[in-house]
GUMIRO-586944 format. One line per field, with one value per residue (C-alpha): residue number from 0; x, y, z negated. Coordinates in nm, 4 decimals. Layout:
// GUMIRO-586944
n = NUM	... $
xx = X	... $
yy = Y	... $
zz = Z	... $
//
This chain:
// GUMIRO-586944
n = 0	1	2	3	4	5	6	7	8	9	10	11	12	13	14	15	16	17	18	19	20	21	22	23	24	25	26	27	28	29	30	31	32	33	34	35	36	37	38	39	40	41	42	43	44	45	46	47	48	49	50	51	52	53	54	55	56	57	58	59	60	61	62	63	64	65	66	67	68	69	70	71	72	73	74	75	76	77	78	79	80	81	82	83	84	85	86	87	88	89	90	91	92	93	94	95	96	97	98	99	100	101	102	103	104	105	106	107	108	109	110	111	112	113	114	115	116	117	118	119	120	121	122	123	124	125	126	127	128	129	130	131	132	133	134	135	136	137	138	139	140	141	142	143	144	145	146	147	148	149	150	151	152	153	154	155	156	157	158	159	160	161	162	163	164	165	166	167	168	169	170	171	172	173	174	175	176	177	178	179	180	181	182	183	184	185	186	187	188	189	190	191	192	193	194	195	196	197	198	199	200	201	202	203	204	205	206	207	208	209	210	211	212	213	214	215	216	217	218	219	220	221	222	223	224	225	226	227	228	229	230	231	232	233	234	235	236	237	238	239	240	241	242	243	244	245	246	247	248	249	250	251	252	253	254	255	256	257	258	259	260	261	262	263	264	265	266	267	268	269	270	271	272	273	274	275	276	277	278	279	280	281	282	283	284	285	286	287	288	289	290	291	292	293	294	295	296	297	298	299	300	301	302	303	304	305	306	307	308	309	310	311	312	313	314	315	316	317	318	319	320	321	322	323	324	325	326	327	328	329	330	331	332	333	334	335	336	337	338	339	340	341	342	343	344	345	346	347	348	349	350	351	352	353	354	355	356	357	358	359	360	361	362	363	364	365	366	367	368	369	370	371	372	373	374	375	376	377	378	379	380	381	382	383	384	385	386	387	388	389	390	391	392	393	394	395	396	397	398	399	400	401	402	403	404	405	406	407	408	409	410	411	412	413	414	415	416	417	418	419	420	421	422	423	424	425	426	427	428 $
xx = 0.0000	0.1347	0.0385	-0.2951	-0.3998	-0.0834	-0.1219	-0.4816	-0.3814	-0.0958	-0.3129	-0.6040	-0.3767	-0.2190	-0.5566	-0.7130	-0.4248	-0.4500	-0.8296	-0.8859	-1.0865	-0.8060	-0.4975	-0.2560	-0.1119	-0.0980	-0.2212	0.1354	0.2531	-0.0159	0.0585	0.4310	0.3718	0.1607	0.3938	0.6772	0.4644	0.3793	0.7474	0.8363	0.5745	0.6673	1.0346	0.9781	0.7395	0.9657	1.2393	0.9928	0.7819	1.0890	1.2733	0.9772	0.8840	1.2458	1.3036	0.9826	1.0209	1.2018	1.4993	1.3238	1.0219	1.1710	1.2053	0.8495	0.7050	0.8953	0.8000	0.4341	0.4413	0.5949	0.3504	0.0734	0.2246	0.1032	-0.2515	-0.2303	-0.1294	-0.4124	-0.6665	-0.5676	-0.6171	-0.9568	-1.0686	-0.9739	-1.1798	-1.4821	-1.4632	-1.4291	-1.7335	-1.9384	-1.8316	-1.8623	-2.1719	-2.0517	-1.7105	-1.8795	-2.0911	-1.7960	-1.4335	-1.3573	-1.5156	-1.1918	-1.0571	-1.3066	-1.1901	-0.8223	-0.9025	-1.1251	-0.8616	-0.5867	-0.8125	-0.9121	-0.5565	-0.6467	-0.8648	-0.5880	-0.3682	-0.6051	-0.6274	-0.2484	-0.2119	-0.4051	-0.1795	0.1330	0.0350	-0.0479	0.2285	0.4753	0.8464	1.0599	1.2470	1.5728	1.5395	1.4547	1.7619	2.0189	1.9302	1.7385	1.9646	1.6776	1.7474	1.4833	1.1985	1.3228	1.3257	0.9740	0.8559	1.0011	0.8404	0.5104	0.5357	0.6351	0.3882	0.1014	0.0150	0.0700	0.4198	0.4927	0.8003	1.0382	1.1632	1.5164	1.5358	1.7555	2.0324	2.2800	2.3840	2.4451	2.7422	2.6480	2.7882	2.5329	2.4102	2.6190	2.7680	3.1157	3.0157	2.8339	3.1552	3.3561	3.1229	3.0843	3.4489	3.5242	3.5048	3.3042	3.0329	3.0532	3.0434	2.7098	2.5631	2.7021	2.5578	2.2084	2.1982	2.3278	2.1181	1.8054	1.9101	1.9573	1.6413	1.4257	1.5586	1.3793	1.0986	0.9751	1.0863	0.8325	0.5868	0.5261	0.4979	0.2855	0.0225	0.2795	0.4214	0.0738	-0.0012	0.3312	0.2621	-0.0892	-0.2847	-0.4257	-0.3799	-0.7443	-0.8413	-1.1465	-1.0255	-1.2600	-1.1548	-0.7896	-0.8155	-1.0233	-0.7678	-0.4836	-0.6626	-0.7576	-0.4021	-0.2667	-0.5027	-0.3911	-0.0208	-0.0684	-0.2765	-0.0569	0.2828	0.3088	0.0955	0.2076	0.5698	0.5386	0.3850	0.6388	0.8909	0.6851	0.6750	1.0333	1.2507	1.3192	1.3878	1.6001	1.7577	1.7526	2.0683	1.9654	1.6292	1.7881	2.0531	1.7896	1.5677	1.8414	1.9670	1.6247	1.5339	1.8569	1.7649	1.3992	1.4864	1.7478	1.4850	1.2279	1.4818	1.6574	1.3452	1.1018	0.9535	0.9713	0.7751	0.5121	0.4724	0.4437	0.2040	0.1023	-0.0112	0.3415	0.4905	0.2493	0.3324	0.7070	0.6370	0.4265	0.7107	0.9329	0.6882	0.6807	1.0579	1.0938	0.8776	0.9881	1.3333	1.5094	1.2060	1.1222	1.4739	1.6077	1.3384	1.4107	1.7907	1.8589	1.6230	1.8475	2.2148	2.2801	2.3086	2.0006	2.1213	2.1706	1.9132	1.6552	1.9248	2.0842	1.7452	1.6534	1.9750	1.9141	1.5508	1.6483	1.9014	1.6181	1.4016	1.6948	1.6927	1.3206	1.3886	1.6644	1.4306	1.1423	1.3520	1.5346	1.2195	1.0295	1.3246	1.4448	1.1343	1.0496	1.3986	1.3530	0.9740	0.6889	0.7879	1.0608	1.3332	1.1326	1.3344	1.6625	1.5197	1.4413	1.8009	1.9214	1.7104	1.8865	2.2240	2.1075	1.9814	2.3211	2.4897	2.2544	2.3937	2.7393	2.6298	2.4322	2.7608	2.8624	2.5769	2.5872	2.3137	2.0857	1.8666	1.8517	2.0922	1.9996	2.0139	2.2992	2.5061	2.4407	2.5420	2.9116	2.9778	3.0747	2.7470	2.8807	3.1108	2.8135	2.6605	2.8197	2.7299	2.6980	2.7510	2.6186	2.3405	2.2071	1.8978	1.9231	1.6796	1.6518	1.5887	1.5527	1.7999	1.8956	1.8080	1.5259	1.7607	1.7660	2.0680	2.1137	2.2166	2.2606	2.0663	2.2295	2.1497 $
yy = 0.0000	0.3369	0.6990	0.8107	0.4675	0.4332	0.7871	0.7150	0.3943	0.5607	0.8534	0.6250	0.3941	0.6795	0.8471	0.5252	0.4677	0.8187	0.8332	0.5233	0.5737	0.4613	0.5784	0.4152	0.7575	1.0762	1.4130	1.5450	1.2474	1.3057	1.6785	1.6145	1.3616	1.6013	1.8925	1.6869	1.6244	1.9953	2.0783	1.8642	2.0447	2.3931	2.3039	2.2426	2.5314	2.8020	2.7695	2.6905	2.9998	3.2221	3.0647	3.0300	3.3944	3.5040	3.3183	3.4420	3.8074	4.0920	4.2326	4.5696	4.4165	4.0952	4.2146	4.3485	4.0291	3.8088	4.0346	4.0259	3.6457	3.6449	3.9076	3.6488	3.5135	3.8296	3.7804	3.4183	3.5282	3.7835	3.5290	3.2809	3.5482	3.6467	3.2824	3.2366	3.5438	3.4312	3.0757	3.1992	3.4239	3.1304	2.9085	3.1715	3.0293	2.6703	2.7542	2.9136	2.5973	2.3606	2.4720	2.1536	2.3225	2.5217	2.1991	2.2396	2.5953	2.5233	2.2185	2.4295	2.7041	2.4554	2.2583	2.5703	2.5799	2.3058	2.5494	2.7760	2.4666	2.2983	2.6160	2.6483	2.2806	2.3293	2.6125	2.4290	2.1286	2.3372	2.5993	2.5516	2.4863	2.7972	2.8437	2.8950	2.5526	2.3980	2.5547	2.5401	2.2163	2.0078	2.1565	2.1828	2.5228	2.4821	2.4125	2.6797	2.9422	2.8424	2.8685	3.2186	3.3239	3.1852	3.3844	3.7059	3.6849	3.5191	3.3154	2.9643	2.8810	2.7940	2.6049	2.8080	2.6672	2.6729	2.5155	2.6725	2.4272	2.5642	2.3240	2.4276	2.3046	2.4230	2.1858	1.9409	1.9794	1.7112	1.6932	1.7303	2.0403	2.1787	2.1529	2.3007	2.5997	2.6777	2.6111	2.9485	3.2224	3.4693	3.2013	3.0441	3.3801	3.4545	3.1233	3.1873	3.5390	3.4337	3.1326	3.3012	3.6141	3.3982	3.2002	3.5036	3.6684	3.3653	3.3369	3.6652	3.6348	3.2984	3.3623	3.6439	3.5226	3.1792	3.3272	3.6368	3.4973	3.4386	3.7889	3.9455	3.7498	3.8497	4.2216	4.1840	4.2260	3.8718	3.7641	3.7336	3.4348	3.3996	3.1573	3.2979	3.6602	3.5580	3.3760	3.6593	3.9227	3.7119	3.6799	4.0482	4.1442	3.9300	4.1016	4.4478	4.3609	4.1934	4.4743	4.7574	4.5906	4.2651	4.3291	4.6921	4.5813	4.3322	4.5897	4.8604	4.6076	4.5364	4.9042	4.9960	4.6885	4.7725	5.1382	5.1143	4.7742	4.4535	4.5144	4.8644	4.7339	4.4357	4.6496	4.9055	4.6331	4.4626	4.7983	4.9277	4.5901	4.5926	4.9355	4.8464	4.5199	4.7012	4.9580	4.6897	4.4728	4.7435	4.9454	4.6496	4.7147	5.0936	5.0942	4.8551	5.0650	5.3811	5.2576	4.9179	5.0749	5.2193	4.8720	4.7266	5.0139	4.9428	4.5700	4.6354	4.8421	4.5369	4.3368	4.6175	4.6311	4.2546	4.2441	4.5769	4.4393	4.1031	3.8746	3.9716	4.0202	3.6912	3.5272	3.7362	3.7382	3.3595	3.3281	3.5599	3.5139	3.1519	2.9937	2.8157	2.4646	2.5591	2.8346	2.6147	2.4316	2.7541	2.8959	2.5688	2.5684	2.9303	2.8613	2.5486	2.7577	2.9938	2.7135	2.5903	2.9373	2.8965	2.5703	2.7335	3.0231	2.8056	2.5728	2.8680	3.0737	2.7987	2.6994	3.0488	3.2657	3.1495	3.1783	3.3661	3.3281	3.3192	3.5267	3.6984	3.6371	3.7984	4.1210	3.9300	3.7172	4.0343	4.1493	3.8157	3.8838	4.2209	4.0436	3.8199	4.1218	4.2871	3.9772	4.0034	4.3470	4.1983	3.8847	4.1036	4.2624	3.9272	3.9482	4.1455	4.3875	4.2193	4.5110	4.5694	4.2833	3.9805	3.6362	3.5502	3.8452	3.7402	3.3762	3.4729	3.2539	3.3270	3.2493	3.3072	3.0081	2.7810	2.8201	2.6191	2.6879	2.4195	2.4230	2.7235	2.7053	2.9937	3.0845	3.2055	3.1734	3.4215	3.2662	3.4036	3.2745	3.3279	3.6805	3.7033	3.8811	3.7660	3.6003	3.4858	3.1275	2.9291	2.6190	2.3022	2.0423 $
zz = 0.0000	0.0960	0.1079	-0.0306	-0.1608	-0.3663	-0.5027	-0.6058	-0.7832	-0.9703	-1.0817	-1.1769	-1.3768	-1.5710	-1.6227	-1.7547	-1.9939	-2.1355	-2.1666	-2.3812	-2.7007	-2.9298	-3.1138	-2.8707	-2.7872	-2.9890	-2.8711	-2.8755	-2.6697	-2.4064	-2.3917	-2.3551	-2.0766	-1.8723	-1.9427	-1.7922	-1.4821	-1.4720	-1.5087	-1.2082	-1.0006	-1.1192	-1.0879	-0.7183	-0.6640	-0.8088	-0.5459	-0.2661	-0.3321	-0.3345	-0.0419	0.1950	0.1372	0.1721	0.4993	0.6632	0.5568	0.7306	0.5424	0.4916	0.3167	0.1792	-0.1799	-0.1969	-0.0505	-0.2948	-0.5862	-0.4774	-0.4766	-0.8240	-0.9510	-0.9308	-1.2509	-1.4231	-1.2995	-1.4150	-1.7649	-1.7690	-1.6420	-1.9137	-2.1810	-2.0370	-2.0188	-2.3848	-2.4851	-2.2817	-2.4171	-2.7744	-2.7284	-2.5979	-2.8894	-3.1627	-3.3344	-3.2999	-3.4512	-3.7549	-3.7909	-3.7532	-3.7065	-3.5129	-3.2093	-3.1803	-3.0302	-2.7435	-2.6808	-2.6237	-2.4085	-2.1817	-2.1559	-2.0692	-1.8352	-1.6421	-1.5119	-1.2643	-1.0647	-0.9275	-0.9039	-0.6577	-0.4483	-0.4410	-0.3481	-0.0248	0.0891	-0.0221	0.1932	0.5011	0.4999	0.7891	0.7510	0.7918	1.1226	0.9356	0.7749	1.1117	1.2722	0.9953	0.8160	1.0713	1.3414	1.5902	1.7452	2.0182	1.7765	1.5393	1.8136	1.9228	1.5625	1.5358	1.8626	1.7364	1.4148	1.5918	1.8799	1.6913	1.9974	2.1229	2.2334	2.5893	2.7002	2.9094	3.2341	3.1018	2.7570	2.4917	2.4448	2.1948	1.9245	1.5661	1.3695	1.0225	0.7570	0.6236	0.2683	0.0976	-0.2492	-0.0984	0.0975	-0.2083	-0.4115	-0.1244	-0.0873	-0.4574	-0.5433	-0.3836	-0.6470	-0.4313	-0.4037	-0.7496	-0.9292	-0.7626	-0.8832	-1.2311	-1.2248	-1.1171	-1.3524	-1.6674	-1.6042	-1.5785	-1.8883	-2.1137	-1.9784	-2.0540	-2.4090	-2.4805	-2.2237	-2.3518	-2.7074	-2.7073	-2.4429	-2.5940	-2.9421	-2.8836	-3.1188	-3.3953	-3.3534	-3.3587	-3.6751	-3.8314	-3.7831	-3.9260	-3.6023	-3.6103	-3.9706	-4.0751	-4.2913	-4.0649	-3.7958	-3.5309	-3.5952	-3.5969	-3.2622	-3.1152	-3.2154	-3.0747	-2.7407	-2.7245	-2.8209	-2.5374	-2.2915	-2.4069	-2.3797	-2.0416	-1.8890	-2.0160	-1.9884	-1.7966	-1.4857	-1.4265	-1.4641	-1.1811	-0.9484	-1.0258	-0.8985	-0.5855	-0.4913	-0.5824	-0.5259	-0.1597	-0.2440	-0.5575	-0.4976	-0.7019	-0.9048	-1.0196	-1.1397	-1.3153	-1.4864	-1.5855	-1.7300	-1.9314	-2.0645	-2.1718	-2.3244	-2.5252	-2.6639	-2.7337	-2.9092	-3.1195	-3.2223	-3.3096	-3.4908	-3.6924	-3.7805	-3.7922	-4.1373	-4.1094	-3.7820	-3.9199	-4.2351	-4.0259	-3.7576	-3.6225	-3.2896	-3.2523	-3.2955	-3.0378	-2.7992	-2.8180	-2.7911	-2.4791	-2.3306	-2.3772	-2.1651	-1.9072	-1.8623	-1.8618	-1.5515	-1.4062	-1.4506	-1.4784	-1.4898	-1.1309	-0.9961	-1.1338	-0.9195	-0.6094	-0.5892	-0.5915	-0.2942	-0.0926	-0.1824	-0.0805	0.2667	0.4016	0.3209	-0.0461	-0.0870	-0.2598	-0.4549	-0.5776	-0.6717	-0.8441	-1.0495	-1.1491	-1.2428	-1.4385	-1.6307	-1.7163	-1.8467	-2.0541	-2.2065	-2.2749	-2.4610	-2.6659	-2.7449	-2.8564	-3.0718	-3.2235	-3.2790	-3.4596	-3.6787	-3.7660	-3.8046	-4.1590	-4.3109	-4.6394	-4.6277	-4.3781	-4.0709	-4.2759	-4.0136	-3.7319	-3.7231	-3.6942	-3.4143	-3.2212	-3.2771	-3.1372	-2.8273	-2.7968	-2.7892	-2.5042	-2.3101	-2.3534	-2.2101	-1.9114	-1.8264	-1.7711	-1.5850	-1.3446	-1.2348	-1.0816	-0.8303	-0.5023	-0.3978	-0.1429	-0.0332	0.3451	0.4202	0.6297	0.4723	0.7085	0.5865	0.2278	0.2829	0.2756	0.5793	0.9403	1.1177	1.4701	1.4461	1.3784	1.7268	2.0036	2.3654	2.6289	3.0073	3.1914	3.4445	3.6544	3.4567	3.0985	2.8165	2.5335	2.1944	1.8479	1.5971	1.2339	1.1290	1.3844	1.6243	1.9836	2.1362	2.4937	2.5407	2.8561	2.9463	3.0731	3.3264 $
//
């Protein structure tokens, strides 16, 4: 059995095993299992979303297009917060009758995530391969040029009388070639820069993002003994922070990334975040005693400059700075480094926050985040500016030497290659 039948059997078997009315598996075990599956999917989608957008975009609009794709994350965060508020409102009376109905609420909120997932799956299955991948990795220059012409003309391709017949001698993506390419300092420093920048960013981004509710409780915004009020305030607080900080931050990046440049925005973000985290960490108790809204305002600014800053640019840059055969790999390594930072943040946050008493270590945790943001300033300096440069220029390889011409015949065929520029190649007998 192959294909769809095998997929159905695998899914049905796993689903049956996890839905039995018994204690054969714990809730935490089931959640961890599905989070691993989710991680595999997201782990593939991160580089694909960036690279496909990057390879289809023009160099003048590439940053904005990639940032717009990534900005959907902000709307996803906002939607999740809204769904939690709506679900809580619907279950209000039931929760006051029996607090076990809270279990229904979180299951509905988590389960709702399948809706955008199904929509995204359709587009992921139907999106075409990029012409750059077809040319550089599959080495089919004729099909790649037809694909480009189809994208540019938005009409059906017709075969020319003389077929483009250049061959491409780009090295294949092998482990040996990977080591050869990244053993050169100009190439390896870029991978180090993108990976470490994403790592240090995600220590703070997920250290805060995954623990918004804990932070809101710690500052007294959601510390009610009434479980419904506490959950309601957490959800409303998340909506406020997302609407005023997270979503606007993404769209500032969309509008300015191709005007200011990626590196300027990333350096600005890391620098401002270092300052804001230092303020919150050093004056934590003083700010809370003075004004809780002031604390939330500064906290919201942190969310703003994470997204109008390194959270967006660490996604964009790795999709531009590597050659086609390693573009997804380089982006994947960078993204995986970020998620390693998220793991470090979550383990550290949970184990450190209660040192000296409940939530008593929170100010020092914020200071630790400031240190990581400061490191990000220096790792950013390892990365080149990518604005208004073609992907071929950014690959740090001599692209001209990759194209080999064959015997000349009278008629010539113009094909589009690499950076969507047109080159004239001769056809052969």
